[in-house]
C-alpha positions in Angstrom: -46.4 -37.9 -72.1 -44.7 -36.5 -69.0 -44.8 -39.8 -67.6 -43.2 -41.5 -70.7 -40.2 -39.0 -70.6 -40.1 -39.5 -66.4 -39.8 -43.0 -67.6 -36.9 -42.8 -70.4 -35.1 -41.0 -67.8 -34.9 -43.5 -64.9 -34.3 -46.0 -67.6 -31.4 -44.3 -69.0 -30.3 -43.1 -65.3 -29.3 -46.2 -64.8 -26.4 -46.2 -66.8 -25.2 -42.4 -65.3 -22.2 -42.8 -62.8 -24.1 -42.3 -60.0 -22.6 -44.1 -56.4 -26.2 -45.3 -55.6 -27.6 -47.5 -58.3 -31.0 -49.6 -57.9 -32.4 -52.4 -55.4 -29.5 -54.8 -55.5 -27.8 -53.6 -58.0 -24.0 -53.8 -58.8 -21.9 -51.3 -60.6 -18.1 -51.4 -61.8 -16.7 -48.2 -61.8 -13.1 -47.2 -64.1 -11.5 -44.2 -63.5 -8.4 -43.2 -65.2 -7.0 -39.5 -64.9 -3.4 -37.1 -64.5 -4.0 -38.1 -61.1 -5.0 -41.7 -60.6 -6.7 -45.3 -61.6 -9.4 -46.4 -59.4 -11.9 -48.8 -59.3 -14.6 -48.9 -57.7 -17.3 -52.1 -57.2 -20.3 -51.1 -54.7 -23.3 -52.7 -54.4 -26.4 -51.2 -53.7 -28.7 -52.9 -51.1 -31.4 -50.0 -52.1 -32.3 -47.2 -53.5 -30.9 -45.1 -51.1 -27.1 -46.6 -50.3 -24.6 -48.6 -51.7 -21.0 -50.7 -50.3 -18.1 -51.0 -51.5 -14.7 -51.5 -52.0 -11.7 -49.3 -54.0 -8.4 -49.5 -55.1 -6.8 -47.0 -56.2 -3.2 -46.2 -57.5 -1.5 -42.5 -57.8 0.7 -42.3 -60.9 3.1 -40.2 -59.4 3.7 -42.0 -56.3 4.0 -45.4 -55.6 0.8 -44.6 -53.2 -2.2 -47.2 -53.5 -4.9 -46.7 -51.6 -7.4 -49.5 -50.1 -10.5 -48.1 -49.2 -14.0 -49.3 -48.4 -16.8 -46.8 -49.5 -20.6 -45.9 -48.1 -22.7 -44.3 -50.1 -26.1 -42.2 -49.2 -28.9 -40.7 -51.3 -29.4 -37.6 -49.3 -31.9 -36.5 -52.0 -33.8 -37.1 -55.2 -35.6 -34.5 -56.8 -38.0 -36.2 -60.4 -40.0 -34.3 -62.0 -41.8 -35.0 -65.7 -38.9 -33.4 -67.7 -35.7 -33.8 -65.0 -34.3 -35.0 -62.3 -32.1 -34.1 -59.4 -29.6 -35.5 -57.2 -27.2 -35.2 -54.2 -25.1 -38.0 -52.5 -22.7 -38.2 -49.7 -19.5 -40.1 -49.5 -17.3 -42.0 -46.9 -14.4 -43.7 -47.3 -12.4 -45.5 -45.1 -9.3 -47.8 -45.2 -5.5 -47.3 -45.7 -2.7 -45.7 -48.3 0.0 -47.2 -48.6 3.5 -46.5 -50.1 7.5 -47.3 -47.9 4.5 -46.9 -45.0 0.9 -47.6 -44.2 -1.2 -45.2 -43.1 -4.5 -44.7 -42.0 -7.0 -43.0 -45.1 -10.1 -41.4 -44.6 -12.4 -39.1 -47.1 -15.6 -38.1 -47.5 -17.0 -36.5 -50.6 -20.1 -34.6 -51.3 -22.0 -34.9 -54.7 -24.4 -33.1 -57.0 -26.4 -33.3 -60.7 -29.1 -32.4 -62.4 -30.4 -33.4 -66.3 -33.0 -33.5 -68.3 -33.1 -35.6 -71.4 -31.0 -32.5 -73.3 -28.8 -30.5 -70.2 -26.6 -32.6 -67.7 -24.9 -30.3 -64.7 -23.2 -32.3 -61.3 -20.8 -31.1 -59.1 -17.9 -32.8 -56.8 -16.4 -32.0 -53.9 -13.9 -33.9 -51.7 -11.0 -33.5 -48.7 -8.9 -36.5 -48.0 -6.4 -37.4 -45.2 -3.4 -40.0 -44.6 -0.8 -39.3 -42.4 2.3 -38.8 -44.2 0.7 -38.5 -47.7 -1.9 -36.1 -47.5 -2.8 -33.5 -44.8 -6.5 -32.6 -45.6 -6.5 -32.6 -49.4 -9.1 -30.9 -51.3 -10.9 -31.9 -55.5 -14.1 -30.0 -56.4 -15.0 -31.0 -60.1 -18.2 -29.4 -62.5 -19.7 -30.3 -65.6 -22.2 -28.9 -67.7 -23.7 -30.8 -70.8 -25.5 -31.6 -73.7 -27.0 -34.4 -75.4 -26.2 -33.2 -79.7 -29.4 -35.8 -80.1 -31.7 -37.1 -77.8 -31.4 -40.6 -78.4 -34.8 -43.4 -78.4 -34.6 -46.4 -75.2 -31.9 -49.1 -76.3 -29.9 -47.2 -78.5 -26.8 -45.2 -78.2 -26.5 -41.8 -76.5 -24.3 -39.2 -76.4 -23.5 -36.1 -74.2 -20.9 -33.3 -74.6 -18.8 -32.1 -72.0 -17.2 -29.6 -70.3 -15.2 -30.4 -67.2 -13.4 -28.4 -65.0 -12.0 -29.0 -61.8 -9.8 -27.5 -59.2 -7.1 -28.7 -56.9 -5.5 -26.3 -55.2 -2.5 -28.0 -53.5 -1.0 -28.8 -56.9 0.5 -26.6 -58.9 -1.5 -26.8 -62.2 -4.1 -25.7 -59.9 -7.3 -26.0 -62.3 -7.8 -28.2 -65.6 -10.5 -28.3 -68.2 -11.6 -30.5 -70.4 -13.7 -31.3 -73.2 -15.2 -35.3 -72.4 -17.4 -37.0 -74.4 -19.7 -39.6 -72.8 -21.3 -42.5 -74.8 -24.0 -45.0 -72.8 -25.9 -47.6 -74.1 -27.8 -50.4 -71.8 -25.9 -51.1 -68.8 -22.4 -49.9 -69.9 -20.7 -46.6 -69.9 -17.5 -44.6 -71.6 -15.7 -41.8 -71.4 -13.2 -40.3 -72.8 -11.1 -37.0 -72.0 -8.1 -34.7 -73.0 -7.5 -32.2 -70.1 -6.2 -28.6 -70.6 -2.5 -30.4 -69.7 -2.6 -33.2 -72.3 -3.6 -35.5 -70.1 -5.7 -38.0 -71.3 -9.3 -39.0 -69.5 -10.6 -42.3 -69.7 -13.7 -43.6 -67.6 -16.0 -47.2 -67.1 -18.7 -48.3 -65.7 -21.0 -51.7 -65.8 -24.1 -51.9 -63.8 -25.2 -54.9 -63.3 
């Protein structure tokens, strides 16, 4: 029984919003929130890392980022009922507006889940001359699956998200988020405490 649960966890995790996929897997991710619209395409040559390209458009300015991104799986721990992961992510590229500047970002992310419960945390720092001098962001989530779907069915997660952006006027934002995924497709929709929409989409192939 434990082996079956473990297998279901691995199969379900291919649709999760993780920065490294299965070997030779391609992932297209779109993230849309109060700050940016972001499109990220990456390929995972192995289960340990992925390489991709990012285009990010900022809502309250004419800034646009074009980056290459390297993601690494630093730690994975499986049990018969849960999985935990820790990742690092490095982005290098350019930020453009009235000028063009070298852009760089470093992020760390971790998650832990069973078929019923989910938690995650991420933190990042970004630097581009003129645009920002080391902006810091962090985000945490907790979630619960209201039912345990069978493999191949539609899976649902109800999540609470908390964001912290020290440089912004609204330093903290909270949001209920609904996640739906089936096979290779994942959708997320939410509304944060400032009444800004969250919409994320992921497709894995």
